[in-house]
C-alpha positions in Angstrom: 36.8 -27.8 -84.1 40.4 -28.7 -84.8 42.0 -27.6 -88.1 45.3 -27.8 -89.8 45.8 -24.1 -89.5 46.8 -22.8 -86.0 47.9 -19.2 -85.9 50.4 -19.9 -83.1 52.3 -22.2 -85.5 53.6 -19.3 -87.5 55.9 -18.6 -84.5 57.6 -21.9 -85.3 58.4 -21.1 -88.9 62.1 -20.8 -88.1 62.1 -24.4 -86.8 62.2 -25.5 -90.4 65.8 -24.4 -90.5 66.7 -27.2 -88.0 66.7 -29.8 -90.7 69.2 -28.1 -92.9 70.6 -24.9 -91.4 72.8 -24.1 -94.4 69.8 -24.0 -96.8 67.7 -22.1 -94.3 70.3 -19.4 -93.9 70.6 -19.1 -97.7 66.8 -18.9 -98.0 66.6 -16.3 -95.3 69.3 -14.2 -96.8 67.5 -14.2 -100.2 64.2 -13.5 -98.5 65.6 -10.6 -96.6 67.2 -9.2 -99.8 63.9 -9.5 -101.7 61.9 -7.6 -99.1 64.5 -4.9 -98.6 63.7 -1.5 -100.1 64.8 -1.1 -103.7 63.0 0.0 -106.8 59.9 -0.9 -104.8 59.5 0.3 -101.2 59.2 -2.2 -98.3 55.6 -1.1 -98.0 54.9 -1.8 -101.7 56.5 -5.2 -101.4 54.4 -6.1 -98.3 51.2 -5.2 -100.3 52.4 -7.4 -103.1 53.1 -10.2 -100.7 49.7 -9.8 -99.1 48.0 -10.1 -102.5 50.1 -13.2 -103.4 49.3 -14.7 -100.0 45.7 -14.5 -100.9 46.3 -15.9 -104.4 48.1 -19.0 -102.9 45.7 -19.1 -100.0 48.3 -19.3 -97.2 46.7 -18.3 -94.0 50.1 -18.0 -92.3 51.3 -15.6 -95.0 48.0 -13.7 -94.8 48.5 -13.1 -91.1 52.2 -12.2 -91.5 51.7 -9.8 -94.4 48.6 -8.2 -92.9 50.8 -7.3 -89.9 53.7 -6.3 -92.1 51.5 -4.0 -94.2 50.2 -2.3 -91.2 53.6 -1.9 -89.7 55.0 -0.4 -92.9 52.2 2.2 -93.1 49.5 0.6 -95.3 45.9 1.1 -94.4 42.9 -1.2 -94.6 41.7 0.5 -97.8 45.0 -0.2 -99.6 45.1 -3.8 -98.3 41.5 -4.5 -99.3 42.3 -3.1 -102.8 45.3 -5.4 -103.1 43.0 -8.4 -102.2 40.6 -7.3 -104.9 43.4 -7.2 -107.4 44.1 -10.8 -106.5 40.5 -11.7 -107.0 40.4 -10.1 -110.4 43.6 -11.9 -111.6 42.4 -15.3 -110.2 39.0 -14.8 -111.7 40.4 -13.7 -115.1 42.8 -16.6 -115.1 39.9 -19.0 -114.5 38.0 -17.5 -117.4 41.1 -17.5 -119.6 41.3 -21.3 -119.0 37.8 -21.5 -120.3 39.4 -21.2 -123.8 40.9 -24.6 -123.2 37.5 -26.0 -122.3 36.0 -24.5 -125.4 38.8 -25.9 -127.6 38.3 -29.4 -126.2 34.5 -29.2 -126.4 34.8 -28.0 -130.0 37.2 -30.8 -131.0 35.1 -33.5 -129.4 31.9 -32.1 -130.9 33.2 -32.2 -134.4 
């Protein structure tokens, strides 16, 4: 079955720079600076990126940051825990938006 997601396409990510090399270079410089060690280690940043990748449901990012996490010394237990943090935040956010539903339902029911 053909899908929109093809893991081999991740290798072509840099091709996006062909349309506007100047902006691509600026993005890549920023991206590199963000993921460099600082107050957070590169390993910690990769775990955060893995969690965010799951939150935004980007299969390319999930692949890339799974690999990055492993390369930077994370293990499957840490990575799985990061994904569960994502699940808790997404679930909690959905429940928190239930307040909006209750407000509308209360207003209409009056």
